[in-house]
N, C-alpha and C positions, 0 to 999 in steps of 0.2 A: 695533432693539430686540435681535437676535440678540448683537450687538458689546457692547453695555451689558451684558448677563449674563455675558459670557467676562469684562469686567474686574472683574467684582463678584467673582469666585471666582478669586484669583491658585493659580496650583500653588503645593503645599506642598512646601517645602523637604525633603527627607528627610536623616537623619542615616546616615552611612555607619560602618562599625563595621569595625574592624581586628583582626583574628584570628590569631595566632600558631597556625600549623601545625605547627609539631613537640610541643605539646602540646594534650591536651584538657581539659577541667574536667569532672569528673562527680560528681554527687552522691555519700553517703557509699554507696548502696544500687547506685551503677554508674549511675543512668539520666542523663539528659541536661536534666531537670528537678527541680526542688525547689517545696515548696509553701510560698508565703508566709502566715505564722502571722496575721496581721494582717488582709489581705485577702482572705485562703486561695484565690489565684491560682495557678495554676501559673506558675513563671516558666522561662525557662533560664539553667543555670547558667552559663551564658557571658556573659549578658547581665544579670546579678544589678545591676551597678554602676548601669544604666540604669532599675532600677526605683522606680517612685515612689510607695513607702512612705515610713513613717519611720526613721530611722537606725538604732535600737535593731533592728527588724527585718532590714535591710540587712546590720549585721554578724552577726545570728545566722546567716541565709542562708550568710553566708560563711563563716562558721566551720563550716557543714554540709557546705559542698561543701571536694572536693578536687582536688588535680590529678593528672590521670593521663596519665602519659608516654608517647606511643607516636611511634616513628619510623616517618615514612610516605616512603617512596621515590615519587618524581615519575617516573612511566615516561614515555620518550622516544615518537614516534612510529612510531620503525622498532620499538621493543620490542612494542608494542601490536599488529603485523599478525602476522597467523598463518604459522607455519612452510609451507612448500609440503611435503608427504608424501604420496608414493604408497602408504601404509599406510590403510586408513579409520579412523579415531578414532571412539573408545568417546564415547557422550552420557556428558555431564558427570553427576558424583553416582552414576554406575554403577560398578558392580565390574566385570573381565572376569571371565566364567564360566569355572570352571575345565573342563576337557575330562574327561567321565564315563567310566570305564572301562566297555566292554559289557559284560564279562565280571563285573562286581560284581553279587553279588544284590541285589534292592530289599529294602527294609526291612520288617518285616513290620507289618501294620497295629494299631492300638490295638484296646481291648475295644472300644470306643462302636463304632468301625466293622466290627467283627464283629457288634455287634449288630444295626448299621443293616441290612446283608446280608440277615440273616433277617426285619426290621422290615419292610424295601421289599416283600419278596414276599408277605407278611402283609397289608399296607399294600392290595398291588394287588388281593389275593383281595376284601378286604372292600369296598374302594372302587374297581370299575373304570374308574369315567367320571372320576375324579380323575389328571389329565393334570401338573400343577406339580410339581415338585421341591422348591419352597420348603415347602409344607404336607406334604408328607412327611417330610421334614427337621425341621421344630416340631414334629411331631406323634413323630416321633423321638425328640427329643430332650427334649421333655416325659415321655416314658414312661421315658428313661434316666434323667433326674433322679428319679422316683418310686417307681425298682425300689429294693429293699433290696440288702445286701451279699449274701445266699443266692441271690438272684436272678440278679446278676452274676457269680456264682462259675465258673460254666463257660466264659464269655467270657475272663474272666482267667484261669483254668488254660488255655484254649486257646493266649492271647498268650502263657505263660511255654512252651509247647511249640515255639511258632514263633520264638519268640526265642533258643531254643537251637537249633533248625535253621539259623538265618540267622547266628548266630555260628560255628557250624561253617564255613557256607558261606563267609563271610569269611575265614574263617583258608583253608581250602582256596585262594579266589581268591588270596590274597597271598602264598601258598607258590606257585603256578602264577607270577606275576609275578616274584618274587624267582630263579625255575627261568630264567626267560626272560631277565631281566635277568644271570644270570651266564653263559648260553651268548652272551649277544651280547659280554659282556667278553670272553671268550676268543677270540674271532672278532677 
């Protein structure tokens, strides 16, 4: 019985599609698919000729598609191998961090962070059993949003003072760096 059933379902012959590797067909919007207006199916732009709809819709889809030429280089197996290097490589997608000058001052906090410092103290006094930082942050954010400009004014004034101090500190640090560079250049 098993032999009879295999004879009744012969293997299907599959179509082979030849594709040019030097150019890619794309729809006008840049996608690889286009929608057939007659049957509402998404059809790969490269296989529009094989789509079994009416001739009018095939012609329209062909007009909608355009050829985007891309030059692709075929890499040889030798080029794919990683070069042996004694230096550790950074992970892909990440930029190498610049070395920070330890003498440079830290940037001043924003008005919201100054408010949050005060709010955390108040919140701990009123809610001593609350240990979650997320609840403190959530409550602080809601209170900050509900505050008027007059209530925020002391924090904004404090930020302006801290920014002025920071600007002076940066100028001093840059001047010191220039002096060090001048001394090293003379040597």
